[in-house]
KOLGU-4560 file (N, C-alpha, C; in nm, 3 decimals, padded with zeros to 5 digits):
<recs>
<n_xx: 00.086 n_yy: -00.118 n_zz: 00.000 ca_xx: 00.000 ca_yy: 00.000 ca_zz: 00.000 c_xx: 00.090 c_yy: 00.123 c_zz: 00.000 mol: A seq: 1 type: MET>
<n_xx: 00.060 n_yy: 00.218 n_zz: -00.086 ca_xx: 00.143 ca_yy: 00.338 ca_zz: -00.092 c_xx: 00.112 c_yy: 00.432 c_zz: 00.024 mol: A seq: 2 type: SER>
<n_xx: 00.209 n_yy: 00.515 n_zz: 00.055 ca_xx: 00.198 ca_yy: 00.609 ca_zz: 00.167 c_xx: 00.098 c_yy: 00.721 c_zz: 00.132 mol: A seq: 3 type: GLU>
<n_xx: 00.005 n_yy: 00.753 n_zz: 00.224 ca_xx: -00.088 ca_yy: 00.864 ca_zz: 00.199 c_xx: -00.011 c_yy: 00.995 c_zz: 00.181 mol: A seq: 4 type: PRO>
<n_xx: -00.064 n_yy: 01.084 n_zz: 00.101 ca_xx: 00.003 ca_yy: 01.211 ca_zz: 00.072 c_xx: -00.068 c_yy: 01.330 c_zz: 00.138 mol: A seq: 5 type: LYS>
<n_xx: -00.133 n_yy: 01.308 n_zz: 00.249 ca_xx: -00.203 ca_yy: 01.416 ca_zz: 00.315 c_xx: -00.113 c_yy: 01.487 c_zz: 00.416 mol: A seq: 6 type: PHE>
<n_xx: -00.153 n_yy: 01.606 n_zz: 00.456 ca_xx: -00.083 ca_yy: 01.681 ca_zz: 00.561 c_xx: -00.099 c_yy: 01.604 c_zz: 00.691 mol: A seq: 7 type: THR>
<n_xx: 00.012 n_yy: 01.575 n_zz: 00.756 ca_xx: 00.011 ca_yy: 01.488 ca_zz: 00.874 c_xx: -00.056 c_yy: 01.551 c_zz: 00.995 mol: A seq: 8 type: LYS>
<n_xx: -00.053 n_yy: 01.681 n_zz: 01.010 ca_xx: -00.117 ca_yy: 01.743 ca_zz: 01.125 c_xx: -00.014 c_yy: 01.783 c_zz: 01.229 mol: A seq: 9 type: GLY>
<n_xx: -00.054 n_yy: 01.819 n_zz: 01.347 ca_xx: -00.187 ca_yy: 01.797 ca_zz: 01.401 c_xx: -00.292 c_yy: 01.885 c_zz: 01.333 mol: A seq: 10 type: PRO>
<n_xx: -00.413 n_yy: 01.834 n_zz: 01.328 ca_xx: -00.524 ca_yy: 01.911 ca_zz: 01.277 c_xx: -00.591 c_yy: 01.981 c_zz: 01.394 mol: A seq: 11 type: TYR>
<n_xx: -00.624 n_yy: 02.104 n_zz: 01.375 ca_xx: -00.692 ca_yy: 02.184 ca_zz: 01.476 c_xx: -00.833 c_yy: 02.212 c_zz: 01.427 mol: A seq: 12 type: LEU>
<n_xx: -00.919 n_yy: 02.257 n_zz: 01.517 ca_xx: -01.058 ca_yy: 02.282 ca_zz: 01.476 c_xx: -01.108 c_yy: 02.407 c_zz: 01.544 mol: A seq: 13 type: ARG>
<n_xx: -01.178 n_yy: 02.489 n_zz: 01.468 ca_xx: -01.250 ca_yy: 02.604 ca_zz: 01.520 c_xx: -01.390 c_yy: 02.596 c_zz: 01.462 mol: A seq: 14 type: ALA>
<n_xx: -01.486 n_yy: 02.555 n_zz: 01.544 ca_xx: -01.622 ca_yy: 02.536 ca_zz: 01.494 c_xx: -01.624 c_yy: 02.426 c_zz: 01.389 mol: A seq: 15 type: GLY>
<n_xx: -01.662 n_yy: 02.462 n_zz: 01.267 ca_xx: -01.670 ca_yy: 02.363 ca_zz: 01.160 c_xx: -01.552 c_yy: 02.374 c_zz: 01.063 mol: A seq: 16 type: THR>
<n_xx: -01.449 n_yy: 02.448 n_zz: 01.100 ca_xx: -01.329 ca_yy: 02.458 ca_zz: 01.017 c_xx: -01.219 c_yy: 02.374 c_zz: 01.080 mol: A seq: 17 type: THR>
<n_xx: -01.161 n_yy: 02.287 n_zz: 00.999 ca_xx: -01.049 ca_yy: 02.203 ca_zz: 01.041 c_xx: -00.928 c_yy: 02.250 c_zz: 00.962 mol: A seq: 18 type: VAL>
<n_xx: -00.813 n_yy: 02.264 n_zz: 01.031 ca_xx: -00.697 ca_yy: 02.318 ca_zz: 00.963 c_xx: -00.567 c_yy: 02.264 c_zz: 01.023 mol: A seq: 19 type: TYR>
<n_xx: -00.462 n_yy: 02.275 n_zz: 00.944 ca_xx: -00.327 ca_yy: 02.242 ca_zz: 00.989 c_xx: -00.239 c_yy: 02.363 c_zz: 00.959 mol: A seq: 20 type: ALA>
<n_xx: -00.152 n_yy: 02.394 n_zz: 01.051 ca_xx: -00.066 ca_yy: 02.512 ca_zz: 01.038 c_xx: 00.073 c_yy: 02.472 c_zz: 00.989 mol: A seq: 21 type: LEU>
<n_xx: 00.142 n_yy: 02.571 n_zz: 00.932 ca_xx: 00.283 ca_yy: 02.554 ca_zz: 00.898 c_xx: 00.359 c_yy: 02.678 c_zz: 00.943 mol: A seq: 22 type: GLN>
<n_xx: 00.485 n_yy: 02.658 n_zz: 00.968 ca_xx: 00.571 ca_yy: 02.767 ca_zz: 01.013 c_xx: 00.584 c_yy: 02.871 c_zz: 00.902 mol: A seq: 23 type: HIS>
<n_xx: 00.571 n_yy: 02.998 n_zz: 00.937 ca_xx: 00.578 ca_yy: 03.106 ca_zz: 00.838 c_xx: 00.686 c_yy: 03.207 c_zz: 00.872 mol: A seq: 24 type: ALA>
<n_xx: 00.782 n_yy: 03.166 n_zz: 00.955 ca_xx: 00.893 ca_yy: 03.256 ca_zz: 00.987 c_xx: 00.875 c_yy: 03.326 c_zz: 01.120 mol: A seq: 25 type: GLY>
<n_xx: 00.952 n_yy: 03.433 n_zz: 01.133 ca_xx: 00.952 ca_yy: 03.512 ca_zz: 01.257 c_xx: 00.924 c_yy: 03.658 c_zz: 01.223 mol: A seq: 26 type: TRP>
<n_xx: 00.853 n_yy: 03.724 n_zz: 01.312 ca_xx: 00.824 ca_yy: 03.866 ca_zz: 01.294 c_xx: 00.831 c_yy: 03.933 c_zz: 01.429 mol: A seq: 27 type: ARG>
<n_xx: 00.922 n_yy: 04.028 n_zz: 01.440 ca_xx: 00.943 ca_yy: 04.101 ca_zz: 01.566 c_xx: 00.963 c_yy: 04.006 c_zz: 01.683 mol: A seq: 28 type: LYS>
<n_xx: 01.041 n_yy: 03.900 n_zz: 01.659 ca_xx: 01.074 ca_yy: 03.805 ca_zz: 01.764 c_xx: 00.966 c_yy: 03.703 c_zz: 01.796 mol: A seq: 29 type: GLY>
<n_xx: 00.856 n_yy: 03.706 n_zz: 01.723 ca_xx: 00.748 ca_yy: 03.611 ca_zz: 01.746 c_xx: 00.737 c_yy: 03.514 c_zz: 01.630 mol: A seq: 30 type: GLU>
<n_xx: 00.725 n_yy: 03.387 n_zz: 01.665 ca_xx: 00.709 ca_yy: 03.284 ca_zz: 01.563 c_xx: 00.572 c_yy: 03.298 c_zz: 01.497 mol: A seq: 31 type: GLU>
<n_xx: 00.570 n_yy: 03.290 n_zz: 01.365 ca_xx: 00.447 ca_yy: 03.307 ca_zz: 01.289 c_xx: 00.406 c_yy: 03.175 c_zz: 01.223 mol: A seq: 32 type: GLN>
<n_xx: 00.276 n_yy: 03.154 n_zz: 01.213 ca_xx: 00.222 ca_yy: 03.036 ca_zz: 01.147 c_xx: 00.115 c_yy: 03.080 c_zz: 01.049 mol: A seq: 33 type: PHE>
<n_xx: 00.091 n_yy: 02.997 n_zz: 00.949 ca_xx: -00.019 ca_yy: 03.022 ca_zz: 00.855 c_xx: -00.084 c_yy: 02.888 c_zz: 00.824 mol: A seq: 34 type: CYS>
<n_xx: -00.203 n_yy: 02.894 n_zz: 00.768 ca_xx: -00.272 ca_yy: 02.771 ca_zz: 00.731 c_xx: -00.195 c_yy: 02.699 c_zz: 00.621 mol: A seq: 35 type: ASN>
<n_xx: -00.168 n_yy: 02.572 n_zz: 00.643 ca_xx: -00.112 ca_yy: 02.487 ca_zz: 00.538 c_xx: -00.227 c_yy: 02.436 c_zz: 00.453 mol: A seq: 36 type: ARG>
<n_xx: -00.333 n_yy: 02.397 n_zz: 00.523 ca_xx: -00.452 ca_yy: 02.345 ca_zz: 00.456 c_xx: -00.570 c_yy: 02.363 c_zz: 00.551 mol: A seq: 37 type: ILE>
<n_xx: -00.688 n_yy: 02.380 n_zz: 00.496 ca_xx: -00.805 ca_yy: 02.385 ca_zz: 00.581 c_xx: -00.927 c_yy: 02.335 c_zz: 00.505 mol: A seq: 38 type: TYR>
<n_xx: -01.023 n_yy: 02.288 n_zz: 00.581 ca_xx: -01.150 ca_yy: 02.242 ca_zz: 00.525 c_xx: -01.261 c_yy: 02.300 c_zz: 00.610 mol: A seq: 39 type: ALA>
<n_xx: -01.360 n_yy: 02.356 n_zz: 00.545 ca_xx: -01.473 ca_yy: 02.413 ca_zz: 00.614 c_xx: -01.596 c_yy: 02.327 c_zz: 00.584 mol: A seq: 40 type: ASN>
<n_xx: -01.654 n_yy: 02.271 n_zz: 00.686 ca_xx: -01.776 ca_yy: 02.191 ca_zz: 00.670 c_xx: -01.893 c_yy: 02.287 c_zz: 00.664 mol: A seq: 41 type: VAL>
<n_xx: -01.961 n_yy: 02.287 n_zz: 00.552 ca_xx: -02.075 ca_yy: 02.377 ca_zz: 00.535 c_xx: -02.203 c_yy: 02.296 c_zz: 00.542 mol: A seq: 42 type: GLN>
<n_xx: -02.300 n_yy: 02.351 n_zz: 00.613 ca_xx: -02.428 ca_yy: 02.282 ca_zz: 00.630 c_xx: -02.516 c_yy: 02.303 c_zz: 00.508 mol: A seq: 43 type: ARG>
<n_xx: -02.584 n_yy: 02.198 n_zz: 00.472 ca_xx: -02.686 ca_yy: 02.206 ca_zz: 00.369 c_xx: -02.823 c_yy: 02.203 c_zz: 00.435 mol: A seq: 44 type: GLY>
<n_xx: -02.928 n_yy: 02.209 n_zz: 00.352 ca_xx: -03.064 ca_yy: 02.204 ca_zz: 00.407 c_xx: -03.083 c_yy: 02.078 c_zz: 00.491 mol: A seq: 45 type: PRO>
<n_xx: -03.141 n_yy: 02.094 n_zz: 00.608 ca_xx: -03.169 ca_yy: 01.980 ca_zz: 00.694 c_xx: -03.053 c_yy: 01.935 c_zz: 00.780 mol: A seq: 46 type: GLY>
<n_xx: -02.938 n_yy: 02.000 n_zz: 00.769 ca_xx: -02.821 ca_yy: 01.963 ca_zz: 00.849 c_xx: -02.810 c_yy: 02.059 c_zz: 00.967 mol: A seq: 47 type: CYS>
<n_xx: -02.806 n_yy: 02.004 n_zz: 01.087 ca_xx: -02.795 ca_yy: 02.087 ca_zz: 01.206 c_xx: -02.650 c_yy: 02.129 c_zz: 01.228 mol: A seq: 48 type: SER>
<n_xx: -02.632 n_yy: 02.232 n_zz: 01.308 ca_xx: -02.498 ca_yy: 02.277 ca_zz: 01.344 c_xx: -02.425 c_yy: 02.166 c_zz: 01.419 mol: A seq: 49 type: MET>
<n_xx: -02.497 n_yy: 02.092 n_zz: 01.502 ca_xx: -02.436 ca_yy: 01.982 ca_zz: 01.578 c_xx: -02.382 c_yy: 01.875 c_zz: 01.484 mol: A seq: 50 type: GLU>
<n_xx: -02.456 n_yy: 01.845 n_zz: 01.378 ca_xx: -02.410 ca_yy: 01.745 ca_zz: 01.280 c_xx: -02.286 c_yy: 01.795 c_zz: 01.206 mol: A seq: 51 type: GLU>
<n_xx: -02.288 n_yy: 01.921 n_zz: 01.165 ca_xx: -02.172 ca_yy: 01.979 ca_zz: 01.095 c_xx: -02.049 c_yy: 01.978 c_zz: 01.184 mol: A seq: 52 type: ALA>
<n_xx: -02.066 n_yy: 02.012 n_zz: 01.312 ca_xx: -01.953 ca_yy: 02.010 ca_zz: 01.405 c_xx: -01.903 c_yy: 01.868 c_zz: 01.428 mol: A seq: 53 type: GLU>
<n_xx: -01.993 n_yy: 01.770 n_zz: 01.429 ca_xx: -01.953 ca_yy: 01.630 ca_zz: 01.445 c_xx: -01.870 c_yy: 01.584 c_zz: 01.325 mol: A seq: 54 type: ALA>
<n_xx: -01.907 n_yy: 01.627 n_zz: 01.206 ca_xx: -01.830 ca_yy: 01.593 ca_zz: 01.086 c_xx: -01.693 c_yy: 01.659 c_zz: 01.094 mol: A seq: 55 type: VAL>
<n_xx: -01.687 n_yy: 01.784 n_zz: 01.139 ca_xx: -01.559 ca_yy: 01.852 ca_zz: 01.155 c_xx: -01.471 c_yy: 01.778 c_zz: 01.256 mol: A seq: 56 type: ALA>
<n_xx: -01.530 n_yy: 01.728 n_zz: 01.364 ca_xx: -01.454 ca_yy: 01.650 ca_zz: 01.462 c_xx: -01.399 c_yy: 01.523 c_zz: 01.399 mol: A seq: 57 type: CYS>
<n_xx: -01.477 n_yy: 01.459 n_zz: 01.313 ca_xx: -01.431 ca_yy: 01.340 ca_zz: 01.242 c_xx: -01.313 c_yy: 01.374 c_zz: 01.151 mol: A seq: 58 type: LEU>
<n_xx: -01.323 n_yy: 01.484 n_zz: 01.077 ca_xx: -01.211 ca_yy: 01.529 ca_zz: 00.993 c_xx: -01.086 c_yy: 01.551 c_zz: 01.077 mol: A seq: 59 type: PHE>
<n_xx: -01.103 n_yy: 01.616 n_zz: 01.192 ca_xx: -00.990 ca_yy: 01.646 ca_zz: 01.278 c_xx: -00.923 c_yy: 01.518 c_zz: 01.327 mol: A seq: 60 type: GLN>
<n_xx: -01.000 n_yy: 01.417 n_zz: 01.359 ca_xx: -00.947 ca_yy: 01.291 ca_zz: 01.413 c_xx: -00.896 c_yy: 01.196 c_zz: 01.305 mol: A seq: 61 type: ALA>
<n_xx: -00.927 n_yy: 01.221 n_zz: 01.179 ca_xx: -00.896 ca_yy: 01.127 ca_zz: 01.072 c_xx: -00.749 c_yy: 01.083 c_zz: 01.066 mol: A seq: 62 type: ALA>
<n_xx: -00.651 n_yy: 01.172 n_zz: 01.075 ca_xx: -00.512 ca_yy: 01.125 ca_zz: 01.069 c_xx: -00.476 c_yy: 01.029 c_zz: 01.183 mol: A seq: 63 type: PRO>
<n_xx: -00.528 n_yy: 01.055 n_zz: 01.302 ca_xx: -00.500 ca_yy: 00.967 ca_zz: 01.415 c_xx: -00.571 c_yy: 00.833 c_zz: 01.399 mol: A seq: 64 type: GLU>
<n_xx: -00.694 n_yy: 00.835 n_zz: 01.349 ca_xx: -00.767 ca_yy: 00.711 ca_zz: 01.324 c_xx: -00.696 c_yy: 00.628 c_zz: 01.217 mol: A seq: 65 type: LEU>
<n_xx: -00.649 n_yy: 00.694 n_zz: 01.114 ca_xx: -00.576 ca_yy: 00.625 ca_zz: 01.007 c_xx: -00.449 c_yy: 00.562 c_zz: 01.062 mol: A seq: 66 type: LEU>
<n_xx: -00.375 n_yy: 00.637 n_zz: 01.142 ca_xx: -00.251 ca_yy: 00.584 ca_zz: 01.198 c_xx: -00.278 c_yy: 00.462 c_zz: 01.286 mol: A seq: 67 type: GLU>
<n_xx: -00.382 n_yy: 00.469 n_zz: 01.367 ca_xx: -00.416 ca_yy: 00.356 ca_zz: 01.454 c_xx: -00.455 c_yy: 00.233 c_zz: 01.372 mol: A seq: 68 type: ALA>
<n_xx: -00.534 n_yy: 00.252 n_zz: 01.268 ca_xx: -00.575 ca_yy: 00.139 ca_zz: 01.184 c_xx: -00.455 c_yy: 00.081 c_zz: 01.109 mol: A seq: 69 type: LEU>
<n_xx: -00.370 n_yy: 00.169 n_zz: 01.057 ca_xx: -00.249 ca_yy: 00.121 ca_zz: 00.988 c_xx: -00.159 c_yy: 00.044 c_zz: 01.083 mol: A seq: 70 type: ALA>
<n_xx: -00.149 n_yy: 00.089 n_zz: 01.209 ca_xx: -00.069 ca_yy: 00.018 ca_zz: 01.309 c_xx: -00.123 c_yy: -00.123 c_zz: 01.333 mol: A seq: 71 type: ASP>
<n_xx: -00.255 n_yy: -00.136 n_zz: 01.338 ca_xx: -00.316 ca_yy: -00.269 ca_zz: 01.357 c_xx: -00.276 c_yy: -00.361 c_zz: 01.242 mol: A seq: 72 type: VAL>
<n_xx: -00.282 n_yy: -00.310 n_zz: 01.120 ca_xx: -00.245 ca_yy: -00.391 ca_zz: 01.004 c_xx: -00.096 c_yy: -00.426 c_zz: 01.005 mol: A seq: 73 type: PHE>
<n_xx: -00.014 n_yy: -00.331 n_zz: 01.051 ca_xx: 00.130 ca_yy: -00.354 ca_zz: 01.053 c_xx: 00.171 c_yy: -00.455 c_zz: 01.160 mol: A seq: 74 type: GLU>
<n_xx: 00.104 n_yy: -00.452 n_zz: 01.275 ca_xx: 00.142 ca_yy: -00.538 ca_zz: 01.388 c_xx: 00.083 c_yy: -00.679 c_zz: 01.377 mol: A seq: 75 type: MET>
<n_xx: -00.020 n_yy: -00.695 n_zz: 01.295 ca_xx: -00.092 ca_yy: -00.821 ca_zz: 01.289 c_xx: -00.103 c_yy: -00.867 c_zz: 01.143 mol: A seq: 76 type: THR>
<n_xx: -00.082 n_yy: -00.992 n_zz: 01.120 ca_xx: -00.094 ca_yy: -01.046 ca_zz: 00.985 c_xx: -00.238 c_yy: -01.054 c_zz: 00.940 mol: A seq: 77 type: GLY>
<n_xx: -00.261 n_yy: -01.058 n_zz: 00.808 ca_xx: -00.397 ca_yy: -01.061 ca_zz: 00.754 c_xx: -00.480 c_yy: -01.179 c_zz: 00.808 mol: A seq: 78 type: PRO>
<n_xx: -00.420 n_yy: -01.295 n_zz: 00.818 ca_xx: -00.496 ca_yy: -01.410 ca_zz: 00.866 c_xx: -00.537 c_yy: -01.392 c_zz: 01.011 mol: A seq: 79 type: ASN>
<n_xx: -00.448 n_yy: -01.336 n_zz: 01.093 ca_xx: -00.482 ca_yy: -01.310 ca_zz: 01.233 c_xx: -00.596 c_yy: -01.209 c_zz: 01.244 mol: A seq: 80 type: GLU>
<n_xx: -00.589 n_yy: -01.104 n_zz: 01.162 ca_xx: -00.694 ca_yy: -01.002 ca_zz: 01.164 c_xx: -00.829 c_yy: -01.062 c_zz: 01.127 mol: A seq: 81 type: LEU>
<n_xx: -00.829 n_yy: -01.147 n_zz: 01.025 ca_xx: -00.954 ca_yy: -01.212 ca_zz: 00.983 c_xx: -01.007 c_yy: -01.301 c_zz: 01.093 mol: A seq: 82 type: LYS>
<n_xx: -00.916 n_yy: -01.374 n_zz: 01.161 ca_xx: -00.959 ca_yy: -01.463 ca_zz: 01.269 c_xx: -01.014 c_yy: -01.385 c_zz: 01.388 mol: A seq: 83 type: ASP>
<n_xx: -00.948 n_yy: -01.273 n_zz: 01.421 ca_xx: -00.988 ca_yy: -01.194 ca_zz: 01.539 c_xx: -01.116 c_yy: -01.115 c_zz: 01.512 mol: A seq: 84 type: ILE>
<n_xx: -01.119 n_yy: -01.044 n_zz: 01.399 ca_xx: -01.229 ca_yy: -00.949 ca_zz: 01.374 c_xx: -01.330 c_yy: -00.998 c_zz: 01.271 mol: A seq: 85 type: PHE>
<n_xx: -01.296 n_yy: -01.098 n_zz: 01.196 ca_xx: -01.386 ca_yy: -01.149 ca_zz: 01.093 c_xx: -01.354 c_yy: -01.090 c_zz: 00.956 mol: A seq: 86 type: GLY>
<n_xx: -01.393 n_yy: -01.161 n_zz: 00.854 ca_xx: -01.363 ca_yy: -01.122 ca_zz: 00.716 c_xx: -01.428 c_yy: -00.989 c_zz: 00.679 mol: A seq: 87 type: LEU>
<n_xx: -01.553 n_yy: -00.967 n_zz: 00.723 ca_xx: -01.622 ca_yy: -00.842 ca_zz: 00.688 c_xx: -01.545 c_yy: -00.720 c_zz: 00.740 mol: A seq: 88 type: ASP>
<n_xx: -01.502 n_yy: -00.724 n_zz: 00.868 ca_xx: -01.426 ca_yy: -00.613 ca_zz: 00.924 c_xx: -01.296 c_yy: -00.595 c_zz: 00.848 mol: A seq: 89 type: TRP>
<n_xx: -01.227 n_yy: -00.704 n_zz: 00.821 ca_xx: -01.098 ca_yy: -00.697 ca_zz: 00.752 c_xx: -01.115 c_yy: -00.629 c_zz: 00.616 mol: A seq: 90 type: TYR>
<n_xx: -01.215 n_yy: -00.669 n_zz: 00.540 ca_xx: -01.239 ca_yy: -00.610 ca_zz: 00.407 c_xx: -01.275 c_yy: -00.462 c_zz: 00.416 mol: A seq: 91 type: GLU>
<n_xx: -01.358 n_yy: -00.425 n_zz: 00.514 ca_xx: -01.394 ca_yy: -00.283 ca_zz: 00.533 c_xx: -01.271 c_yy: -00.201 c_zz: 00.569 mol: A seq: 92 type: LYS>
<n_xx: -01.190 n_yy: -00.251 n_zz: 00.662 ca_xx: -01.071 ca_yy: -00.179 ca_zz: 00.706 c_xx: -00.971 c_yy: -00.166 c_zz: 00.593 mol: A seq: 93 type: ALA>
<n_xx: -00.952 n_yy: -00.272 n_zz: 00.517 ca_xx: -00.860 ca_yy: -00.269 ca_zz: 00.403 c_xx: -00.907 c_yy: -00.168 c_zz: 00.298 mol: A seq: 94 type: LYS>
<n_xx: -01.036 n_yy: -00.164 n_zz: 00.272 ca_xx: -01.092 ca_yy: -00.068 ca_zz: 00.175 c_xx: -01.078 c_yy: 00.075 c_zz: 00.226 mol: A seq: 95 type: ALA>
<n_xx: -01.098 n_yy: 00.096 n_zz: 00.356 ca_xx: -01.083 ca_yy: 00.231 ca_zz: 00.414 c_xx: -00.939 c_yy: 00.278 c_zz: 00.400 mol: A seq: 96 type: ALA>
<n_xx: -00.843 n_yy: 00.191 n_zz: 00.427 ca_xx: -00.702 ca_yy: 00.228 ca_zz: 00.411 c_xx: -00.671 c_yy: 00.260 c_zz: 00.265 mol: A seq: 97 type: LEU>
<n_xx: -00.725 n_yy: 00.184 n_zz: 00.174 ca_xx: -00.701 ca_yy: 00.208 ca_zz: 00.030 c_xx: -00.755 c_yy: 00.345 c_zz: -00.012 mol: A seq: 98 type: ALA>
<n_xx: -00.866 n_yy: 00.388 n_zz: 00.046 ca_xx: -00.921 ca_yy: 00.520 ca_zz: 00.012 c_xx: -00.827 c_yy: 00.633 c_zz: 00.049 mol: A seq: 99 type: LYS>
<n_xx: -00.745 n_yy: 00.615 n_zz: 00.152 ca_xx: -00.657 ca_yy: 00.723 ca_zz: 00.196 c_xx: -00.545 c_yy: 00.751 c_zz: 00.098 mol: A seq: 100 type: THR>
<n_xx: -00.515 n_yy: 00.657 n_zz: 00.010 ca_xx: -00.409 ca_yy: 00.676 ca_zz: -00.088 c_xx: -00.465 c_yy: 00.698 c_zz: -00.229 mol: A seq: 101 type: THR>
<n_xx: -00.596 n_yy: 00.693 n_zz: -00.242 ca_xx: -00.659 ca_yy: 00.705 ca_zz: -00.373 c_xx: -00.662 c_yy: 00.573 c_zz: -00.446 mol: A seq: 102 type: GLY>
<n_xx: -00.608 n_yy: 00.466 n_zz: -00.386 ca_xx: -00.605 ca_yy: 00.335 ca_zz: -00.451 c_xx: -00.745 c_yy: 00.281 c_zz: -00.475 mol: A seq: 103 type: ALA>
<n_xx: -00.840 n_yy: 00.321 n_zz: -00.393 ca_xx: -00.977 ca_yy: 00.272 ca_zz: -00.408 c_xx: -01.042 c_yy: 00.329 c_zz: -00.534 mol: A seq: 104 type: ALA>
<n_xx: -00.986 n_yy: 00.437 n_zz: -00.588 ca_xx: -01.044 ca_yy: 00.499 ca_zz: -00.707 c_xx: -00.978 c_yy: 00.453 c_zz: -00.835 mol: A seq: 105 type: ASN>
<n_xx: -00.875 n_yy: 00.368 n_zz: -00.825 ca_xx: -00.804 ca_yy: 00.321 ca_zz: -00.944 c_xx: -00.884 c_yy: 00.219 c_zz: -01.021 mol: A seq: 106 type: ASP>
</recs>
């Protein structure tokens, strides 16, 4: 599986905006940062603010969730994973990991 090409984070959140910062130098002795990347979850008709904020929280946690899932795959062989969690879980997890690299769209 190829390495994901996303910004590693940490991801921060302000309301429904999720962002990662990068160093932007120094100004008057103070370290400066700017947005490296950001995503704003916008509500559509029928979507509550609570739902939009929950999606933003999911975006914020995604890199950590990905790392944890990848660690499980790295520490445990495929047959062990299938035995422990079942084939359905294994296939779902494998497909989720493939989506992070764009391999699921090939």
